[in-house]
C-alpha positions as CSV (number, residue, x, y, z in Angstrom):
1,M,-79.6,108.2,67.1
2,V,-77.4,106.1,64.9
3,L,-74.6,104.0,66.2
4,P,-71.1,104.4,64.8
5,A,-70.9,100.7,63.8
6,Q,-74.0,100.9,62.1
7,R,-75.2,102.5,58.9
8,R,-78.5,103.0,57.2
9,D,-78.9,101.5,53.7
10,T,-80.9,102.9,51.0
11,R,-84.1,101.2,52.3
12,G,-83.9,102.9,55.6
13,S,-83.0,99.8,57.7
14,I,-80.0,99.4,60.0
15,G,-77.6,96.5,59.4
16,F,-73.8,95.7,59.3
17,P,-71.3,96.0,56.6
18,E,-71.5,93.1,54.1
19,L,-68.2,91.1,53.5
20,P,-67.0,90.7,49.9
21,P,-68.3,87.5,48.4
22,F,-64.8,86.1,47.7
23,V,-63.9,86.6,51.5
24,S,-66.9,84.6,52.8
25,G,-66.7,82.0,50.0
26,L,-62.9,81.5,50.9
27,W,-63.6,81.0,54.7
28,T,-66.5,78.4,54.1
29,S,-64.2,76.4,51.7
30,T,-61.3,76.5,54.2
31,L,-63.5,75.5,57.1
32,L,-65.1,72.5,55.1
33,F,-61.7,71.4,54.0
34,L,-60.5,71.4,57.5
35,I,-63.4,69.4,58.9
36,A,-63.1,66.9,56.0
37,S,-59.3,66.4,56.5
38,V,-59.6,65.9,60.3
39,T,-62.5,63.6,59.6
40,L,-60.6,61.5,57.3
41,L,-57.4,61.7,59.3
42,G,-59.4,60.4,62.3
43,V,-60.9,57.6,60.4
44,W,-57.7,56.5,59.0
45,A,-55.8,56.5,62.3
46,G,-58.8,54.5,63.9
47,R,-58.5,51.8,61.2
48,A,-54.8,51.8,61.5
49,L,-54.9,51.3,65.2
50,S,-57.6,48.6,64.9
51,S,-55.6,46.7,62.3
52,A,-52.5,46.9,64.3
53,F,-54.2,45.6,67.5
54,A,-56.0,42.8,65.6
55,R,-52.7,41.9,64.0
56,A,-51.0,41.6,67.2
57,A,-53.9,39.5,68.8
58,E,-53.7,37.1,65.8
59,D,-49.9,36.9,65.9
60,F,-49.9,36.2,69.5
61,S,-49.2,32.5,70.2
62,L,-47.8,30.6,73.1
63,S,-45.7,28.1,70.8
64,R,-43.8,31.0,69.0
65,S,-42.4,34.4,69.8
66,S,-44.1,37.5,68.2
67,A,-43.1,41.1,68.4
68,P,-44.8,43.3,71.0
69,L,-47.0,46.2,70.0
70,P,-44.9,49.4,69.4
71,E,-45.3,51.9,72.1
72,T,-45.2,54.9,70.2
73,G,-47.6,57.7,69.2
74,P,-49.9,59.8,71.3
75,E,-50.0,59.1,75.2
76,E,-53.4,57.4,74.8
77,I,-52.1,55.0,72.2
78,R,-48.8,54.4,74.2
79,S,-50.9,53.6,77.4
80,T,-53.0,51.1,75.5
81,A,-50.1,49.4,73.8
82,K,-48.2,49.1,77.1
83,A,-51.4,47.6,78.8
84,L,-51.7,45.2,75.9
85,N,-48.1,44.2,76.1
86,R,-48.3,43.7,80.0
87,M,-51.5,41.4,79.6
88,R,-49.8,39.3,77.0
89,E,-46.8,38.7,79.2
90,R,-49.0,37.9,82.1
91,I,-50.8,35.5,79.9
92,T,-47.7,33.9,78.5
93,T,-46.3,33.5,82.3
94,L,-49.5,31.9,83.4
95,M,-49.7,29.3,80.6
96,N,-46.1,28.5,80.8
97,D,-46.4,27.9,84.8
98,R,-49.5,25.8,84.1
99,T,-47.6,23.8,81.3
100,R,-44.5,23.2,83.7
101,M,-46.8,22.2,86.6
102,L,-48.7,19.7,84.5
103,A,-45.5,18.3,83.1
104,A,-43.8,17.9,86.3
105,I,-46.8,16.2,88.0
106,S,-47.3,13.8,85.0
107,H,-43.6,13.1,85.1
108,D,-43.3,12.5,88.9
109,L,-46.4,10.1,88.8
110,R,-44.4,7.7,86.7
111,T,-42.3,6.5,89.6
112,P,-45.1,5.6,92.0
113,I,-46.9,3.8,89.1
114,T,-43.8,1.9,88.5
115,R,-43.5,0.9,92.2
116,L,-47.1,-0.2,92.2
117,R,-46.6,-2.2,89.1
118,L,-43.7,-4.0,90.9
119,R,-45.7,-4.6,93.9
120,S,-48.7,-6.0,92.1
121,E,-46.5,-8.9,90.9
122,Y,-46.6,-10.2,94.6
123,I,-50.5,-10.4,94.5
124,D,-51.5,-14.1,94.9
125,D,-54.8,-13.7,93.3
126,P,-54.3,-13.8,89.5
127,T,-57.6,-11.9,89.0
128,Q,-56.7,-9.3,91.2
129,R,-53.2,-9.0,89.9
130,A,-54.5,-8.7,86.4
131,Q,-57.0,-6.0,87.2
132,T,-54.4,-4.0,89.0
133,L,-52.0,-4.2,86.2
134,H,-54.8,-3.1,83.7
135,D,-55.5,0.0,86.0
136,L,-51.8,0.8,86.2
137,N,-51.6,0.5,82.4
138,Q,-54.3,2.9,82.0
139,M,-52.9,5.5,84.3
140,Q,-49.6,5.2,82.5
141,S,-51.4,5.8,79.0
142,M,-53.1,8.9,80.4
143,L,-49.9,10.3,81.7
144,E,-48.4,9.6,78.3
145,S,-51.2,11.4,76.6
146,V,-51.1,14.5,78.8
147,L,-47.3,14.7,78.2
148,S,-47.8,14.4,74.6
149,L,-50.4,17.2,74.6
150,L,-48.0,19.3,76.5
151,R,-45.1,18.6,74.2
152,S,-47.3,19.6,71.1
153,E,-47.4,23.0,72.6
154,S,-43.7,23.5,72.9
155,A,-41.5,25.4,70.2
156,V,-39.5,23.0,68.0
157,K,-37.6,24.1,65.1
158,P,-39.3,22.9,61.9
159,T,-37.0,20.6,59.6
160,L,-37.2,19.6,55.9
161,V,-38.7,16.1,55.8
162,D,-40.5,13.7,53.2
163,L,-44.0,14.2,54.6
164,A,-45.3,11.2,52.3
165,A,-42.8,8.9,53.8
166,L,-43.8,9.8,57.2
167,L,-47.6,9.2,56.5
168,Q,-46.8,5.9,54.7
169,M,-44.8,4.7,57.8
170,V,-47.7,5.5,60.0
171,C,-50.1,3.6,57.8
172,E,-47.7,0.7,57.8
173,Q,-47.5,0.7,61.4
174,F,-51.3,0.4,61.7
175,S,-51.5,-2.2,58.9
176,D,-49.0,-4.2,60.8
177,C,-51.4,-4.4,63.8
178,G,-54.2,-5.8,61.6
179,H,-56.1,-2.6,60.7
180,A,-57.0,-1.7,57.1
181,V,-55.2,1.6,56.8
182,T,-54.2,2.9,53.3
183,Y,-52.3,5.9,51.9
184,R,-53.4,8.0,49.1
185,G,-51.3,11.0,47.7
186,P,-47.9,11.8,46.2
187,A,-44.9,9.4,46.5
188,R,-42.8,12.1,47.7
189,A,-43.5,15.6,49.5
190,A,-40.6,17.6,50.8
191,V,-42.1,20.2,53.3
192,T,-40.6,21.9,56.4
193,V,-42.7,20.9,59.6
194,R,-41.9,19.3,62.8
195,P,-42.0,15.6,62.0
196,D,-42.5,14.2,65.5
197,E,-45.4,16.4,66.1
198,I,-47.0,15.4,62.7
199,I,-46.5,11.6,63.4
200,R,-48.1,12.0,66.9
201,A,-51.1,14.0,65.4
202,V,-51.7,11.7,62.2
203,G,-51.2,8.7,64.6
204,N,-53.9,9.9,67.0
205,L,-56.3,10.5,64.1
206,V,-55.6,7.2,62.5
207,E,-56.1,5.5,65.9
208,N,-59.3,7.2,66.5
209,A,-60.4,6.2,63.1
210,T,-59.5,2.5,63.6
211,R,-61.5,2.5,66.9
212,F,-64.7,3.3,65.2
213,G,-64.1,2.3,61.4
214,T,-63.1,-0.8,59.7
215,E,-61.5,1.0,56.8
216,V,-59.1,4.1,57.0
217,T,-57.6,6.3,54.3
218,V,-55.0,8.8,54.9
219,A,-54.7,11.3,52.1
220,L,-52.1,14.0,51.4
221,S,-52.2,17.0,49.1
222,L,-50.3,20.2,48.6
223,A,-51.5,23.5,47.6
224,G,-48.9,26.1,47.5
225,D,-47.6,26.8,51.1
226,Q,-50.6,24.9,52.6
227,I,-50.5,21.1,53.4
228,V,-53.7,19.0,53.7
229,V,-53.8,15.8,55.4
230,E,-57.1,14.0,55.7
231,V,-57.8,10.8,57.7
232,C,-61.1,9.2,56.5
233,D,-63.0,6.2,58.0
234,N,-66.2,4.6,57.5
235,G,-67.5,4.5,61.1
236,P,-70.7,6.3,62.5
237,G,-69.1,9.7,62.3
238,I,-69.9,12.5,64.8
239,P,-73.1,14.7,64.9
240,D,-72.6,18.2,63.8
241,D,-73.8,19.6,67.3
242,K,-70.9,17.5,69.0
243,K,-68.0,18.2,66.6
244,A,-66.8,21.4,68.4
245,A,-66.9,19.6,71.9
246,M,-65.0,16.7,70.6
247,L,-62.0,19.0,70.1
248,E,-61.8,19.7,73.9
249,P,-59.5,17.7,76.1
250,F,-60.8,14.7,77.9
251,V,-64.1,14.6,75.9
252,R,-64.7,11.1,74.6
253,G,-67.2,10.2,71.9
254,E,-68.3,7.0,73.6
255,E,-71.6,7.3,75.3
256,A,-70.6,5.0,78.0
257,R,-68.0,6.3,80.7
258,T,-66.4,3.0,81.0
259,M,-62.6,2.8,80.7
260,D,-61.8,-0.3,78.7
261,D,-59.1,-1.2,76.2
262,T,-61.0,0.2,73.2
263,A,-61.8,3.6,75.0
264,G,-59.7,6.5,74.7
265,F,-58.8,9.4,77.2
266,G,-60.4,12.0,74.9
267,L,-56.8,13.7,74.2
268,G,-56.3,12.4,70.5
269,L,-58.2,15.2,68.8
270,S,-56.9,17.8,71.2
271,I,-53.3,16.8,70.6
272,A,-53.9,17.0,66.7
273,Q,-55.5,20.3,67.1
274,A,-52.7,21.6,69.1
275,V,-50.1,20.5,66.5
276,A,-52.1,21.9,63.7
277,T,-52.3,25.2,65.7
278,A,-48.3,25.0,66.1
279,H,-48.0,24.8,62.4
280,G,-50.2,27.8,61.7
281,G,-53.3,25.6,60.6
282,L,-56.2,24.0,62.2
283,L,-58.2,20.8,62.5
284,L,-61.6,20.3,60.9
285,L,-63.9,17.5,61.6
286,L,-66.1,17.0,58.5
287,D,-68.7,14.2,57.2
288,N,-67.1,11.6,55.0
289,E,-69.2,10.2,52.1
290,P,-71.1,8.1,52.1
291,R,-70.6,7.7,55.9
292,G,-67.9,8.3,58.5
293,L,-65.7,11.0,59.6
294,R,-63.2,13.0,57.7
295,A,-60.6,14.8,59.9
296,R,-58.7,17.4,57.9
297,L,-55.5,18.6,59.1
298,L,-54.5,22.0,57.6
299,L,-50.8,22.9,58.0
300,S,-48.6,25.7,56.9
301,N,-45.3,24.8,55.2
302,A,-42.8,26.6,57.0
303,G,-40.3,26.4,54.1
304,Q,-42.6,28.4,51.7
305,G,-44.7,31.5,52.0
306,S,-42.4,33.2,54.4
């Protein structure tokens, strides 16, 4: 018995009707085109989302405002963007609270230190009085360093200044104190930066260089919208395995942990790095030739490239 949907071909076998060649070829081409289109669209969408998230992460900074991620698109993308925006708000709030707390503590400690300095004047023993004043002066210097580090993270509007004149002024200040600090670079360099922060950062680098070296050079060069300030010394330098750690706060290069007049608090390089970050750049610690340290401060000229 032969089923209605079947037919017997010329060879006596039972089969289904064959589709025309153009129909099967059209469906195959259409299916392949749809698969390729969906695949390419998915790859493009994934790369676009990854680029958007990466760009938002790079633009996120505590020192300047950046636009939040757009909460548009499918539900999954909107949920991810909302979560990232909430996380950024929590991080910003946490860091701002930390900064305000440290600034308040450092500021409030000035009053008891001043009272202790006045009371130390009534100490009869001159040796004890001198040691007490020395300790109080160190505490005052540490508080000033902490406040300086916190101020370097604040958003201050850049202004047009002569950077060459600022660097020459820093060199002259150290030269007046008996240090061999020279300036090398253009006579004038009009750039848009935060002058107070630049003076603080370069001053810290020069002070660190004079502590370990006898000859210090401050070099300035401009390349497009990038500013390069280098502070070079002829000291012992820093080993490669310790350069990254030296950029952390309260990490000092001295092997001994004694606190004397020549020892710092480990905040100079951290302040310089914070200033560089606030200017869209970074601080590099390199080896100087033939010996010593080369601290390279890379800054972005806010008046160009925007």
